[in-house]
Chimera marker file (.cmm) of the C-alpha trace (Angstrom):
<marker_set name="trace">
<marker id="1" x="-11.771" y="-1.410" z="-1.227" r="1" g="1" b="0" radius="0.5"/>
<marker id="2" x="-13.893" y="1.619" z="-0.453" r="1" g="1" b="0" radius="0.5"/>
<marker id="3" x="-14.525" y="3.090" z="2.972" r="1" g="1" b="0" radius="0.5"/>
<marker id="4" x="-18.009" y="3.780" z="4.280" r="1" g="1" b="0" radius="0.5"/>
<marker id="5" x="-19.000" y="6.959" z="6.099" r="1" g="1" b="0" radius="0.5"/>
<marker id="6" x="-22.356" y="8.033" z="7.440" r="1" g="1" b="0" radius="0.5"/>
<marker id="7" x="-23.652" y="11.550" z="6.932" r="1" g="1" b="0" radius="0.5"/>
<marker id="8" x="-26.761" y="13.255" z="8.225" r="1" g="1" b="0" radius="0.5"/>
<marker id="9" x="-29.230" y="15.381" z="6.257" r="1" g="1" b="0" radius="0.5"/>
<marker id="10" x="-30.566" y="18.432" z="8.112" r="1" g="1" b="0" radius="0.5"/>
<marker id="11" x="-32.601" y="21.531" z="7.371" r="1" g="1" b="0" radius="0.5"/>
<marker id="12" x="-30.643" y="24.709" z="6.622" r="1" g="1" b="0" radius="0.5"/>
<marker id="13" x="-32.960" y="27.645" z="5.903" r="1" g="1" b="0" radius="0.5"/>
<marker id="14" x="-35.371" y="26.503" z="3.209" r="1" g="1" b="0" radius="0.5"/>
<marker id="15" x="-33.000" y="23.816" z="1.911" r="1" g="1" b="0" radius="0.5"/>
<marker id="16" x="-31.826" y="20.411" z="2.979" r="1" g="1" b="0" radius="0.5"/>
<marker id="17" x="-28.116" y="20.088" z="3.706" r="1" g="1" b="0" radius="0.5"/>
<marker id="18" x="-25.748" y="17.140" z="3.974" r="1" g="1" b="0" radius="0.5"/>
<marker id="19" x="-23.006" y="17.295" z="6.588" r="1" g="1" b="0" radius="0.5"/>
<marker id="20" x="-19.910" y="15.447" z="5.384" r="1" g="1" b="0" radius="0.5"/>
<marker id="21" x="-17.539" y="13.833" z="7.885" r="1" g="1" b="0" radius="0.5"/>
<marker id="22" x="-14.188" y="15.589" z="8.361" r="1" g="1" b="0" radius="0.5"/>
<marker id="23" x="-12.428" y="12.279" z="7.686" r="1" g="1" b="0" radius="0.5"/>
<marker id="24" x="-13.297" y="12.650" z="3.979" r="1" g="1" b="0" radius="0.5"/>
<marker id="25" x="-10.823" y="15.524" z="3.731" r="1" g="1" b="0" radius="0.5"/>
<marker id="26" x="-13.181" y="17.879" z="1.898" r="1" g="1" b="0" radius="0.5"/>
<marker id="27" x="-12.150" y="21.481" z="2.550" r="1" g="1" b="0" radius="0.5"/>
<marker id="28" x="-14.599" y="24.260" z="3.289" r="1" g="1" b="0" radius="0.5"/>
<marker id="29" x="-15.846" y="26.024" z="0.166" r="1" g="1" b="0" radius="0.5"/>
<marker id="30" x="-15.287" y="23.037" z="-2.138" r="1" g="1" b="0" radius="0.5"/>
<marker id="31" x="-17.941" y="22.953" z="-4.857" r="1" g="1" b="0" radius="0.5"/>
<marker id="32" x="-19.580" y="19.537" z="-5.123" r="1" g="1" b="0" radius="0.5"/>
<marker id="33" x="-21.593" y="17.923" z="-7.929" r="1" g="1" b="0" radius="0.5"/>
<marker id="34" x="-24.599" y="15.795" z="-6.956" r="1" g="1" b="0" radius="0.5"/>
<marker id="35" x="-25.973" y="13.404" z="-9.560" r="1" g="1" b="0" radius="0.5"/>
<marker id="36" x="-29.181" y="11.450" z="-9.023" r="1" g="1" b="0" radius="0.5"/>
<marker id="37" x="-28.738" y="7.977" z="-10.493" r="1" g="1" b="0" radius="0.5"/>
<marker id="38" x="-31.797" y="5.849" z="-11.201" r="1" g="1" b="0" radius="0.5"/>
<marker id="39" x="-30.682" y="2.601" z="-9.617" r="1" g="1" b="0" radius="0.5"/>
<marker id="40" x="-28.061" y="3.494" z="-7.041" r="1" g="1" b="0" radius="0.5"/>
<marker id="41" x="-29.339" y="6.747" z="-5.524" r="1" g="1" b="0" radius="0.5"/>
<marker id="42" x="-26.961" y="9.713" z="-5.467" r="1" g="1" b="0" radius="0.5"/>
<marker id="43" x="-23.384" y="10.280" z="-6.498" r="1" g="1" b="0" radius="0.5"/>
<marker id="44" x="-21.483" y="13.171" z="-4.838" r="1" g="1" b="0" radius="0.5"/>
<marker id="45" x="-18.115" y="14.290" z="-6.185" r="1" g="1" b="0" radius="0.5"/>
<marker id="46" x="-16.011" y="17.460" z="-6.160" r="1" g="1" b="0" radius="0.5"/>
<marker id="47" x="-16.237" y="19.695" z="-9.221" r="1" g="1" b="0" radius="0.5"/>
<marker id="48" x="-12.971" y="20.069" z="-11.121" r="1" g="1" b="0" radius="0.5"/>
<marker id="49" x="-11.947" y="23.689" z="-10.730" r="1" g="1" b="0" radius="0.5"/>
<marker id="50" x="-10.522" y="25.318" z="-13.868" r="1" g="1" b="0" radius="0.5"/>
<marker id="51" x="-6.939" y="26.525" z="-13.670" r="1" g="1" b="0" radius="0.5"/>
<marker id="52" x="-6.818" y="30.168" z="-12.616" r="1" g="1" b="0" radius="0.5"/>
<marker id="53" x="-5.218" y="32.567" z="-15.039" r="1" g="1" b="0" radius="0.5"/>
<marker id="54" x="-3.670" y="35.887" z="-14.133" r="1" g="1" b="0" radius="0.5"/>
<marker id="55" x="-5.323" y="38.827" z="-15.912" r="1" g="1" b="0" radius="0.5"/>
<marker id="56" x="-2.699" y="41.448" z="-16.764" r="1" g="1" b="0" radius="0.5"/>
<marker id="57" x="-5.293" y="43.711" z="-18.388" r="1" g="1" b="0" radius="0.5"/>
<marker id="58" x="-5.595" y="45.908" z="-15.312" r="1" g="1" b="0" radius="0.5"/>
<marker id="59" x="-1.848" y="46.393" z="-14.818" r="1" g="1" b="0" radius="0.5"/>
<marker id="60" x="-0.612" y="46.285" z="-18.412" r="1" g="1" b="0" radius="0.5"/>
<marker id="61" x="-0.250" y="50.053" z="-18.836" r="1" g="1" b="0" radius="0.5"/>
<marker id="62" x="1.266" y="50.810" z="-15.413" r="1" g="1" b="0" radius="0.5"/>
<marker id="63" x="4.918" y="50.731" z="-16.509" r="1" g="1" b="0" radius="0.5"/>
<marker id="64" x="4.646" y="52.224" z="-19.975" r="1" g="1" b="0" radius="0.5"/>
<marker id="65" x="6.179" y="55.559" z="-18.861" r="1" g="1" b="0" radius="0.5"/>
<marker id="66" x="9.285" y="53.843" z="-17.512" r="1" g="1" b="0" radius="0.5"/>
<marker id="67" x="12.461" y="54.037" z="-19.571" r="1" g="1" b="0" radius="0.5"/>
<marker id="68" x="13.144" y="50.305" z="-19.914" r="1" g="1" b="0" radius="0.5"/>
<marker id="69" x="16.563" y="49.775" z="-21.496" r="1" g="1" b="0" radius="0.5"/>
<marker id="70" x="18.957" y="46.878" z="-20.978" r="1" g="1" b="0" radius="0.5"/>
<marker id="71" x="21.629" y="47.513" z="-18.358" r="1" g="1" b="0" radius="0.5"/>
<marker id="72" x="24.951" y="48.375" z="-19.994" r="1" g="1" b="0" radius="0.5"/>
<marker id="73" x="28.005" y="46.275" z="-19.130" r="1" g="1" b="0" radius="0.5"/>
<marker id="74" x="29.667" y="49.333" z="-17.560" r="1" g="1" b="0" radius="0.5"/>
<marker id="75" x="26.735" y="49.676" z="-15.152" r="1" g="1" b="0" radius="0.5"/>
<marker id="76" x="27.070" y="46.062" z="-13.982" r="1" g="1" b="0" radius="0.5"/>
<marker id="77" x="29.862" y="46.816" z="-11.526" r="1" g="1" b="0" radius="0.5"/>
<marker id="78" x="29.538" y="45.383" z="-8.037" r="1" g="1" b="0" radius="0.5"/>
<marker id="79" x="31.693" y="46.069" z="-5.037" r="1" g="1" b="0" radius="0.5"/>
<marker id="80" x="33.491" y="43.049" z="-3.659" r="1" g="1" b="0" radius="0.5"/>
<marker id="81" x="32.602" y="42.381" z="-0.051" r="1" g="1" b="0" radius="0.5"/>
<marker id="82" x="34.267" y="39.946" z="2.312" r="1" g="1" b="0" radius="0.5"/>
<marker id="83" x="32.471" y="36.625" z="2.758" r="1" g="1" b="0" radius="0.5"/>
<marker id="84" x="32.745" y="34.165" z="5.627" r="1" g="1" b="0" radius="0.5"/>
<marker id="85" x="33.725" y="31.446" z="3.179" r="1" g="1" b="0" radius="0.5"/>
<marker id="86" x="36.774" y="33.518" z="2.170" r="1" g="1" b="0" radius="0.5"/>
<marker id="87" x="38.050" y="33.417" z="5.774" r="1" g="1" b="0" radius="0.5"/>
<marker id="88" x="40.725" y="30.721" z="6.203" r="1" g="1" b="0" radius="0.5"/>
<marker id="89" x="39.561" y="30.033" z="9.779" r="1" g="1" b="0" radius="0.5"/>
<marker id="90" x="35.942" y="29.428" z="8.730" r="1" g="1" b="0" radius="0.5"/>
<marker id="91" x="34.999" y="25.707" z="8.879" r="1" g="1" b="0" radius="0.5"/>
<marker id="92" x="34.069" y="23.962" z="5.624" r="1" g="1" b="0" radius="0.5"/>
<marker id="93" x="30.727" y="22.901" z="7.049" r="1" g="1" b="0" radius="0.5"/>
<marker id="94" x="28.645" y="23.297" z="10.184" r="1" g="1" b="0" radius="0.5"/>
<marker id="95" x="29.097" y="19.764" z="11.535" r="1" g="1" b="0" radius="0.5"/>
<marker id="96" x="32.834" y="19.718" z="10.844" r="1" g="1" b="0" radius="0.5"/>
<marker id="97" x="32.666" y="17.240" z="7.943" r="1" g="1" b="0" radius="0.5"/>
<marker id="98" x="34.225" y="18.361" z="4.648" r="1" g="1" b="0" radius="0.5"/>
<link id1="1" id2="2" r="1" g="1" b="0" radius="0.2"/>
<link id1="2" id2="3" r="1" g="1" b="0" radius="0.2"/>
<link id1="3" id2="4" r="1" g="1" b="0" radius="0.2"/>
<link id1="4" id2="5" r="1" g="1" b="0" radius="0.2"/>
<link id1="5" id2="6" r="1" g="1" b="0" radius="0.2"/>
<link id1="6" id2="7" r="1" g="1" b="0" radius="0.2"/>
<link id1="7" id2="8" r="1" g="1" b="0" radius="0.2"/>
<link id1="8" id2="9" r="1" g="1" b="0" radius="0.2"/>
<link id1="9" id2="10" r="1" g="1" b="0" radius="0.2"/>
<link id1="10" id2="11" r="1" g="1" b="0" radius="0.2"/>
<link id1="11" id2="12" r="1" g="1" b="0" radius="0.2"/>
<link id1="12" id2="13" r="1" g="1" b="0" radius="0.2"/>
<link id1="13" id2="14" r="1" g="1" b="0" radius="0.2"/>
<link id1="14" id2="15" r="1" g="1" b="0" radius="0.2"/>
<link id1="15" id2="16" r="1" g="1" b="0" radius="0.2"/>
<link id1="16" id2="17" r="1" g="1" b="0" radius="0.2"/>
<link id1="17" id2="18" r="1" g="1" b="0" radius="0.2"/>
<link id1="18" id2="19" r="1" g="1" b="0" radius="0.2"/>
<link id1="19" id2="20" r="1" g="1" b="0" radius="0.2"/>
<link id1="20" id2="21" r="1" g="1" b="0" radius="0.2"/>
<link id1="21" id2="22" r="1" g="1" b="0" radius="0.2"/>
<link id1="22" id2="23" r="1" g="1" b="0" radius="0.2"/>
<link id1="23" id2="24" r="1" g="1" b="0" radius="0.2"/>
<link id1="24" id2="25" r="1" g="1" b="0" radius="0.2"/>
<link id1="25" id2="26" r="1" g="1" b="0" radius="0.2"/>
<link id1="26" id2="27" r="1" g="1" b="0" radius="0.2"/>
<link id1="27" id2="28" r="1" g="1" b="0" radius="0.2"/>
<link id1="28" id2="29" r="1" g="1" b="0" radius="0.2"/>
<link id1="29" id2="30" r="1" g="1" b="0" radius="0.2"/>
<link id1="30" id2="31" r="1" g="1" b="0" radius="0.2"/>
<link id1="31" id2="32" r="1" g="1" b="0" radius="0.2"/>
<link id1="32" id2="33" r="1" g="1" b="0" radius="0.2"/>
<link id1="33" id2="34" r="1" g="1" b="0" radius="0.2"/>
<link id1="34" id2="35" r="1" g="1" b="0" radius="0.2"/>
<link id1="35" id2="36" r="1" g="1" b="0" radius="0.2"/>
<link id1="36" id2="37" r="1" g="1" b="0" radius="0.2"/>
<link id1="37" id2="38" r="1" g="1" b="0" radius="0.2"/>
<link id1="38" id2="39" r="1" g="1" b="0" radius="0.2"/>
<link id1="39" id2="40" r="1" g="1" b="0" radius="0.2"/>
<link id1="40" id2="41" r="1" g="1" b="0" radius="0.2"/>
<link id1="41" id2="42" r="1" g="1" b="0" radius="0.2"/>
<link id1="42" id2="43" r="1" g="1" b="0" radius="0.2"/>
<link id1="43" id2="44" r="1" g="1" b="0" radius="0.2"/>
<link id1="44" id2="45" r="1" g="1" b="0" radius="0.2"/>
<link id1="45" id2="46" r="1" g="1" b="0" radius="0.2"/>
<link id1="46" id2="47" r="1" g="1" b="0" radius="0.2"/>
<link id1="47" id2="48" r="1" g="1" b="0" radius="0.2"/>
<link id1="48" id2="49" r="1" g="1" b="0" radius="0.2"/>
<link id1="49" id2="50" r="1" g="1" b="0" radius="0.2"/>
<link id1="50" id2="51" r="1" g="1" b="0" radius="0.2"/>
<link id1="51" id2="52" r="1" g="1" b="0" radius="0.2"/>
<link id1="52" id2="53" r="1" g="1" b="0" radius="0.2"/>
<link id1="53" id2="54" r="1" g="1" b="0" radius="0.2"/>
<link id1="54" id2="55" r="1" g="1" b="0" radius="0.2"/>
<link id1="55" id2="56" r="1" g="1" b="0" radius="0.2"/>
<link id1="56" id2="57" r="1" g="1" b="0" radius="0.2"/>
<link id1="57" id2="58" r="1" g="1" b="0" radius="0.2"/>
<link id1="58" id2="59" r="1" g="1" b="0" radius="0.2"/>
<link id1="59" id2="60" r="1" g="1" b="0" radius="0.2"/>
<link id1="60" id2="61" r="1" g="1" b="0" radius="0.2"/>
<link id1="61" id2="62" r="1" g="1" b="0" radius="0.2"/>
<link id1="62" id2="63" r="1" g="1" b="0" radius="0.2"/>
<link id1="63" id2="64" r="1" g="1" b="0" radius="0.2"/>
<link id1="64" id2="65" r="1" g="1" b="0" radius="0.2"/>
<link id1="65" id2="66" r="1" g="1" b="0" radius="0.2"/>
<link id1="66" id2="67" r="1" g="1" b="0" radius="0.2"/>
<link id1="67" id2="68" r="1" g="1" b="0" radius="0.2"/>
<link id1="68" id2="69" r="1" g="1" b="0" radius="0.2"/>
<link id1="69" id2="70" r="1" g="1" b="0" radius="0.2"/>
<link id1="70" id2="71" r="1" g="1" b="0" radius="0.2"/>
<link id1="71" id2="72" r="1" g="1" b="0" radius="0.2"/>
<link id1="72" id2="73" r="1" g="1" b="0" radius="0.2"/>
<link id1="73" id2="74" r="1" g="1" b="0" radius="0.2"/>
<link id1="74" id2="75" r="1" g="1" b="0" radius="0.2"/>
<link id1="75" id2="76" r="1" g="1" b="0" radius="0.2"/>
<link id1="76" id2="77" r="1" g="1" b="0" radius="0.2"/>
<link id1="77" id2="78" r="1" g="1" b="0" radius="0.2"/>
<link id1="78" id2="79" r="1" g="1" b="0" radius="0.2"/>
<link id1="79" id2="80" r="1" g="1" b="0" radius="0.2"/>
<link id1="80" id2="81" r="1" g="1" b="0" radius="0.2"/>
<link id1="81" id2="82" r="1" g="1" b="0" radius="0.2"/>
<link id1="82" id2="83" r="1" g="1" b="0" radius="0.2"/>
<link id1="83" id2="84" r="1" g="1" b="0" radius="0.2"/>
<link id1="84" id2="85" r="1" g="1" b="0" radius="0.2"/>
<link id1="85" id2="86" r="1" g="1" b="0" radius="0.2"/>
<link id1="86" id2="87" r="1" g="1" b="0" radius="0.2"/>
<link id1="87" id2="88" r="1" g="1" b="0" radius="0.2"/>
<link id1="88" id2="89" r="1" g="1" b="0" radius="0.2"/>
<link id1="89" id2="90" r="1" g="1" b="0" radius="0.2"/>
<link id1="90" id2="91" r="1" g="1" b="0" radius="0.2"/>
<link id1="91" id2="92" r="1" g="1" b="0" radius="0.2"/>
<link id1="92" id2="93" r="1" g="1" b="0" radius="0.2"/>
<link id1="93" id2="94" r="1" g="1" b="0" radius="0.2"/>
<link id1="94" id2="95" r="1" g="1" b="0" radius="0.2"/>
<link id1="95" id2="96" r="1" g="1" b="0" radius="0.2"/>
<link id1="96" id2="97" r="1" g="1" b="0" radius="0.2"/>
<link id1="97" id2="98" r="1" g="1" b="0" radius="0.2"/>
</marker_set>
């Protein structure tokens, strides 16, 4: 079952505009397609936006002067630091349940 909403046409500059009710959930800036159909009037629907792709062309050469080598196993040494979970007096969980 479809819901019915009323909208009002008004003049905006030299064009006619259609104010859509907020209840439709259309966000500001959404591009809409309007199709005039012979028998039923108009059909208004959102335009499917293409998926955005990230263009690395502008940043591709930024890191080419860096000396990018894999980290050697000898360089992967981390200092051990004490953790709260290592403390024998620290509870197993916040609410006291194991």
